[in-house]
SEMI-697670 format. One record per residue: x, y, z of N, C-alpha, C in turn. Coordinates in steps of 0.05 Angstrom, whole numbers, padded with zeros to 5 digits, always signed. Atoms other than C-alpha are relative to their C-alpha. Example, Ala and Ser with C-alpha at 12.3 -4.5 7.8 and 13.67 -1.06 7.14 Angstrom:
<rs>
+00018-00024+00000+00246-00090+00156+00018+00024+00000;-00016-00024-00001+00273-00021+00143-00015+00022+00014;
</rs>
This chain:
<rs>
-00022+00004+00019+00683+02630+02654+00009-00029-00001;-00009+00027+00003+00709+02565+02626+00027-00004+00014;-00025+00006-00013+00764+02533+02667+00015-00022-00015;-00015+00020+00014+00819+02496+02631+00007-00024+00018;-00007+00024-00016+00830+02425+02653+00030-00001+00004;-00029+00002-00004+00898+02412+02684+00013-00020-00019;-00013+00019+00018+00949+02378+02639+00003-00027+00014;-00004+00026-00012+00955+02303+02649+00028-00003+00012;-00027+00004-00012+01012+02281+02695+00019-00014-00019;-00019+00014+00018+01075+02259+02659+00001-00030+00007;-00002+00029-00004+01084+02185+02649+00023-00006+00018;-00022+00006-00018+01125+02154+02704+00024-00011-00014;-00025+00010+00011+01198+02140+02688+00006-00027+00013;-00005+00027-00011+01215+02067+02695+00026+00000+00015;-00024+00003-00016+01265+02052+02750+00009-00029-00002;-00011+00027+00002+01311+01992+02740+00013-00010+00025;-00013+00008-00025+01339+01991+02810-00016-00020+00016;+00014+00020-00016+01321+01930+02851+00007-00029-00008;-00003+00029+00006+01320+01854+02852-00020-00008-00021;+00019+00011+00019+01288+01813+02798+00004-00031-00001;-00001+00029+00004+01272+01740+02784-00015-00006-00025;+00013+00006+00025+01252+01707+02719+00006-00028-00010;-00004+00026+00014+01252+01648+02671+00009+00005-00028;-00009-00003+00027+01284+01636+02604-00003-00026-00016;+00002+00023+00018+01279+01589+02544+00015+00007-00026;-00014-00005+00025+01323+01582+02483+00014-00025-00010;-00015+00022+00012+01375+01539+02448+00030+00005+00002;-00029-00002-00001+01449+01524+02449+00012-00017-00022;-00014+00015+00020+01499+01499+02398+00030+00004+00002;-00029-00002-00001+01573+01485+02391+00012-00020-00020;-00015+00019+00017+01626+01446+02352+00023-00012+00016;-00021+00014-00016+01676+01395+02378+00020-00013-00020;-00021+00014+00015+01741+01365+02352+00015-00018+00020;-00013+00019-00018+01770+01302+02384+00024-00013-00014;-00024+00014+00011+01841+01276+02373+00009-00020+00021;-00007+00023-00016+01878+01217+02403+00030-00001+00006;-00027+00005-00008+01942+01202+02441+00002-00028+00013;-00003+00027-00011+01968+01131+02459+00012+00001+00028;-00012+00003-00027+01987+01108+02530+00018-00023+00002;-00017+00024-00001+02025+01044+02512+00007-00009-00028;-00009+00009+00027+02057+01005+02455-00023-00010-00018;+00022+00010+00016+01993+00970+02432-00017+00023-00010;+00017-00022+00009+01952+01034+02430+00015+00018-00019;-00016-00015+00019+02010+01068+02394-00002-00012-00028;+00005+00013+00025+02003+01016+02339-00027+00008-00012;+00027-00007+00009+01929+01032+02336-00001+00029-00008;+00003-00028+00005+01934+01108+02340+00016+00009-00024;-00018-00010+00021+01993+01118+02293+00001-00019-00025;-00002+00019+00022+01989+01055+02249-00024-00001-00018;+00024+00004+00017+01917+01056+02225-00008+00025-00016;-00001-00011-00028+01913+01116+02243-00028+00009+00009;+00024-00011-00011+01859+01144+02288+00000+00030-00006;+00001-00029+00007+01845+01211+02254-00020+00014+00019;+00018-00016-00018+01810+01267+02292-00029-00002-00010;+00029+00001+00006+01734+01268+02294-00012+00027+00007;+00014-00025-00004+01692+01331+02287-00030-00005+00000;+00030+00002+00000+01618+01338+02304-00011+00025+00013;+00015-00023-00012+01566+01390+02325-00018-00009+00022;+00019+00004-00022+01525+01395+02388-00022+00021-00001;+00022-00020-00001+01457+01429+02396-00022-00011+00017;+00022+00009-00016+01394+01427+02438-00015+00023+00013;+00017-00020-00014+01340+01465+02476+00011+00004+00029;-00008-00007-00027+01358+01500+02541-00022+00017+00013;+00019-00017-00014+01316+01533+02595+00004-00001+00030;-00004+00000-00029+01317+01554+02667-00009+00026+00013;+00007-00023-00016+01314+01610+02718+00024+00019+00003;-00021-00019-00006+01353+01674+02732-00009+00018+00023;+00005-00018-00023+01359+01720+02793+00022+00021+00000;-00020-00021+00001+01393+01787+02796-00007+00025+00014;+00005-00027-00012+01400+01858+02821+00012+00021-00018;-00009-00023+00015+01405+01924+02783+00003+00024+00018;-00002-00026-00013+01430+01991+02808+00003+00021-00022;-00001-00021+00020+01413+02049+02762+00012+00025+00012;-00014-00021-00014+01464+02102+02781-00004+00028-00014;+00010-00025+00012+01439+02155+02731-00021-00006-00021;+00022+00004+00019+01387+02165+02677+00006-00021-00021;-00007+00017+00023+01425+02125+02624+00018-00024+00006;-00019+00021-00005+01470+02075+02660-00008-00016+00025;+00003+00017-00024+01464+02016+02708+00021-00021+00000;-00017+00023-00004+01507+01961+02736-00017-00021+00015;+00015+00020-00014+01483+01895+02763+00015-00027+00001;-00010+00028-00001+01497+01822+02779-00023-00019-00005;+00021+00020+00006+01460+01760+02757+00011-00028+00002;-00007+00029+00001+01462+01685+02768-00024-00015-00013;+00021+00015+00013+01424+01634+02728+00007-00030+00000;-00004+00029+00001+01415+01558+02723-00019-00011-00021;+00016+00010+00023+01391+01523+02659+00004-00030-00003;-00001+00027+00010+01375+01451+02643+00007+00001-00030;-00009+00000+00028+01404+01431+02576-00005-00027-00014;+00002+00023+00017+01389+01383+02520+00021-00001-00022;-00021-00002+00021+01453+01400+02481+00015-00026+00000;-00015+00025+00003+01485+01337+02454+00009-00003-00029;-00008+00006+00027+01521+01311+02393+00019-00024-00001;-00018+00023+00003+01563+01253+02366+00011+00000-00028;-00013+00003+00025+01610+01235+02310+00015-00026+00000;-00014+00026+00002+01651+01176+02285+00022+00002-00021;-00021+00004+00020+01716+01161+02249+00001-00029-00008;-00002+00028+00009+01731+01099+02208+00024-00003-00018;-00023+00007+00017+01788+01064+02171-00005-00028-00012;+00003+00026+00013+01789+01007+02121+00022-00020+00008;-00022+00017-00008+01854+00980+02150-00009-00020+00022;+00007+00019-00020+01849+00917+02192-00028-00011-00003;+00027+00010+00004+01782+00898+02162-00021+00020+00008;+00020-00021-00007+01748+00963+02185+00001+00007+00029;-00001-00011-00027+01759+01005+02247-00020+00022+00002;+00020-00022-00005+01704+01050+02276+00005+00010+00028;-00004-00012-00026+01713+01099+02333-00019+00023+00005;+00019-00022-00005+01650+01138+02353+00006+00014+00027;-00002-00016-00024+01650+01194+02405-00026+00016+00003;+00025-00015-00006+01594+01233+02439+00004+00018+00023;-00001-00019-00022+01583+01292+02485-00028+00010+00006;+00025-00012-00008+01525+01319+02525+00005+00020+00023;+00001-00020-00022+01516+01382+02568-00026-00003+00014;+00025+00006-00015+01465+01363+02622-00012+00025+00011;+00009-00025-00010+01461+01431+02654+00023+00019+00003;-00022-00019-00004+01500+01495+02663-00012+00025+00015;+00008-00024-00014+01498+01559+02704+00022+00021-00002;-00020-00022+00001+01533+01627+02707-00005+00018+00024;+00001-00022-00019+01549+01682+02757+00014+00023-00014;-00010-00020+00018+01558+01747+02719-00004+00029+00010;+00004-00029-00003+01567+01823+02724-00014+00010-00026;+00013-00012+00023+01525+01867+02678+00006+00030+00000;-00001-00029+00004+01536+01938+02651-00019+00007-00022;+00022-00006+00019+01476+01969+02617-00002+00029-00007;+00005-00028+00009+01460+02031+02576-00029+00002-00007;+00028-00005+00004+01390+02060+02573-00004+00023-00021;+00006-00021+00019+01376+02097+02507-00027+00013+00005;+00025-00011-00010+01305+02106+02533-00005-00012+00028;+00003+00009-00027+01278+02096+02603-00009-00029+00003;+00010+00028-00002+01247+02028+02587+00014-00019-00019;-00016+00018+00017+01299+01999+02539+00028-00002+00010;-00027+00004-00011+01364+01969+02565+00016-00017-00020;-00020+00015+00015+01424+01946+02523+00023-00006+00019;-00021+00007-00020+01477+01909+02564+00020-00020-00011;-00021+00020+00004+01541+01870+02562+00003-00014+00027;-00001+00016-00025+01555+01815+02613+00022-00021-00003;-00021+00021+00000+01609+01766+02633+00007-00009+00028;-00008+00010-00026+01636+01724+02689+00005-00030+00000;-00007+00028-00006+01641+01653+02717-00022-00018-00011;+00019+00020+00010+01608+01592+02685+00008-00028+00010;-00004+00028-00008+01600+01519+02705-00021-00017-00013;+00020+00018+00012+01564+01458+02678+00008-00029+00002;-00005+00029+00000+01558+01383+02679+00002-00010-00028;-00005+00010+00027+01588+01351+02617+00006-00030+00001;-00006+00029+00004+01587+01277+02596+00012-00004-00027;-00014+00007+00025+01635+01250+02543+00005-00030+00000;-00005+00028+00002+01644+01180+02517+00012-00007-00027;-00011+00010+00025+01680+01140+02463+00006-00029+00002;-00008+00028+00001+01695+01069+02441+00012-00005-00028;-00013+00009+00025+01730+01031+02385-00006-00029-00004;+00005+00028+00007+01713+00967+02349+00015-00007-00026;-00013+00009+00025+01747+00925+02295+00008-00030+00003;-00005+00029-00001+01762+00852+02277+00030-00007-00001;-00029+00004+00001+01836+00848+02296+00011-00003+00029;-00015+00002-00025+01888+00838+02351+00024+00020-00002;-00023-00017-00002+01938+00892+02371+00020-00012+00020;-00019+00013-00019+02002+00865+02402+00027+00015-00002;-00026-00012+00000+02066+00900+02423+00022-00021-00001;-00022+00020+00002+02133+00866+02410+00023+00008+00018;-00020-00007-00020+02172+00900+02465-00013+00006+00027;+00011-00005-00026+02163+00909+02539-00007+00030+00004;+00019+00020-00013+02116+00925+02571-00019-00012-00021;+00016+00014+00021+02080+00872+02529-00030+00004+00005;+00029-00003-00001+02007+00887+02515-00012-00012-00025;+00014+00011+00023+01957+00854+02469-00030+00004+00004;+00029-00006-00002+01885+00874+02455-00015-00016-00020;+00016+00017+00017+01834+00826+02427-00027+00012-00006;+00025-00012+00007+01779+00862+02390-00021-00021-00008;+00017+00023+00007+01750+00797+02361-00026+00009-00014;+00023-00009+00015+01704+00836+02315-00020+00017+00015;+00019-00015-00015+01670+00874+02371+00014+00025+00012;-00011-00024-00013+01683+00934+02417+00024-00009+00017;-00024+00008-00015+01754+00930+02444+00011+00022+00018;-00007-00021-00018+01765+00998+02475-00025+00016+00006;+00023-00016-00007+01714+01040+02513+00007+00017+00024;-00004-00017-00024+01712+01097+02563-00020+00022+00000;+00018-00023-00003+01670+01154+02590+00009+00017+00023;-00006-00017-00022+01676+01213+02636-00024+00019+00004;+00021-00020-00006+01627+01261+02670+00009+00015+00025;-00007-00017-00023+01635+01318+02719-00009+00028-00004;+00006-00028+00001+01623+01390+02734+00025+00016-00008;-00022-00016+00010+01669+01433+02692-00005+00029+00004;+00003-00029-00005+01683+01506+02705+00014+00015-00023;-00011-00017+00022+01701+01564+02658-00010+00028+00002;+00008-00028+00001+01678+01632+02636-00021+00004-00022;+00020-00007+00020+01624+01667+02595+00000+00029-00005;+00003-00028+00009+01615+01732+02556-00025+00002-00017;+00023-00003+00017+01554+01760+02522-00013+00027+00002;+00014-00025+00000+01502+01814+02516-00030-00004-00007;+00029+00003+00006+01428+01828+02505-00015+00026+00001;+00018-00022-00001+01369+01874+02502-00023-00007+00019;+00022+00004-00018+01315+01882+02555-00019+00023-00001;+00021-00021+00004+01249+01920+02550-00020-00002+00023;+00020-00002-00022+01203+01943+02607-00028+00002-00012;+00028-00001+00009+01131+01926+02591-00018+00016+00018;+00015-00015-00020+01100+01952+02655+00019+00007+00022;-00017-00009-00022+01125+01978+02721+00016-00023+00013;-00014+00022-00014+01147+01908+02745+00006-00024-00018;-00006+00023+00018+01155+01864+02683+00018+00009-00023;-00017-00005+00023+01209+01861+02630+00003-00025-00016;-00007+00022+00018+01225+01817+02570+00028+00005-00011;-00027-00003+00009+01294+01803+02543+00007-00021-00021;-00014+00019+00018+01335+01770+02488+00029+00002+00006;-00027+00001-00010+01405+01748+02505+00016-00020-00015;-00019+00019+00011+01466+01715+02474+00024-00003+00019;-00024+00005-00016+01522+01682+02514+00018-00019-00015;-00020+00020+00009+01586+01647+02494+00012-00012+00026;-00009+00014-00024+01606+01595+02546+00024-00018-00007;-00023+00017+00004+01674+01560+02551+00007-00014+00026;-00005+00017-00024+01684+01503+02601+00025-00016-00004;-00024+00016+00001+01748+01466+02617-00005-00028-00010;+00002+00027+00012+01762+01398+02586+00008-00021+00021;-00007+00024-00016+01764+01330+02621+00013-00021-00018;-00010+00021+00018+01774+01283+02562-00008-00027+00010;+00009+00027-00006+01763+01208+02561+00024-00019-00004;-00019+00021+00003+01811+01150+02573-00015-00025-00008;+00013+00024+00011+01789+01091+02530+00018-00024+00006;-00016+00023-00009+01814+01026+02561-00009-00025-00015;+00006+00025+00014+01819+00957+02529-00019-00017+00017;+00019+00017-00014+01761+00911+02547+00008-00029+00003;-00009+00028-00001+01796+00845+02533+00029-00002-00009;-00028+00005+00007+01870+00824+02532+00005-00030-00002;-00006+00028+00003+01901+00759+02511+00015-00011+00024;-00014+00013-00022+01927+00710+02562+00030+00003-00003;-00029-00005+00000+01999+00724+02581+00008+00028-00005;-00006-00028+00004+01994+00798+02567-00018+00016+00019;+00018-00012-00020+01965+00826+02633+00001+00030+00000;-00002-00029-00002+01988+00898+02624-00023+00013-00016;+00023-00011+00014+01926+00939+02607+00009+00020-00022;-00006-00019+00022+01924+00982+02544-00022+00021+00000;+00020-00022+00002+01890+01050+02535+00011+00022-00017;-00008-00024+00014+01891+01114+02495-00020+00022+00009;+00016-00023-00009+01863+01184+02508-00014+00012-00024;+00016-00016+00019+01807+01217+02469-00001+00028+00011;-00004-00027-00009+01823+01291+02476-00022+00018-00012;+00023-00015+00010+01758+01331+02471+00006+00030+00000;-00004-00029-00001+01788+01400+02486-00021+00013+00017;+00019-00015-00016+01747+01455+02519-00029-00004-00012;+00028+00002+00008+01671+01450+02517-00010+00029-00004;+00009-00027+00007+01651+01514+02480-00027-00001-00014;+00026-00001+00014+01581+01532+02460-00013+00028+00003;+00015-00024+00000+01535+01590+02444-00028-00005+00010;+00027+00001-00010+01468+01604+02477-00015+00025-00009;+00019-00022+00005+01410+01647+02452-00025-00007+00015;+00023+00006-00016+01352+01652+02500-00017+00026+00004;+00019-00021-00005+01290+01694+02513-00011-00003+00028;+00008+00001-00028+01268+01713+02583-00022+00019+00008;+00020-00017-00012+01213+01744+02625+00008+00004+00029;-00008-00006-00027+01231+01779+02691-00022+00016+00015;+00017-00016-00018+01191+01806+02750+00019+00017+00018;-00017-00018-00015+01223+01867+02783-00013+00007+00027;+00009-00009-00026+01218+01882+02857+00010+00028+00006;-00008-00028-00005+01218+01957+02866-00004+00008+00029;
</rs>
């Protein structure tokens, strides 16, 4: 008599529990608005008399790096996890303001995000065993460089104490820069798909907000007899940007 072949075994259900490591590549973009406040009588003449209007510009660039994390799948459809990542960044941008007063005033500004990282919690939902939709949020940090200067063919001079006078002489008369590791927060979400038992691919969006440092632009040359230095602040506000990136992870089961 013919014997029926046994039915094939069911396909294994993918387990998301365990550590993973991976790499990512994508892009980031943001927008900036810089305004100005004076620190002395001469810079007040400059900021309010010409005036120095706010400058807006966009930043963008390629980003890429590594991520490491852990998932715990506590039932068929839900998991929680933690993840940390570190990305190099080419995000940068610049803008400039100008005025016809005083023979022409120009004040360019620039910003660059050199790198950033996050430490985040994740909450995921599994509509199928190999597809994960998740939300994520937590701590963010990054190294940000900002700079600005001002040029024009004029002399700014206060008429009351403390006496200050700035000699532009047709060239750059104020300049400043700042750089440091800024901290903040991030929120986002993504989709991740299990290709095989130990490999997944993902697409992710994050919004990152880092604290502001700002730039003090100091006078480069003063006239004899007016030793008090002059300066004004270029207020960059928070460094906010979006990130979209694609990743590949290896799971340790």
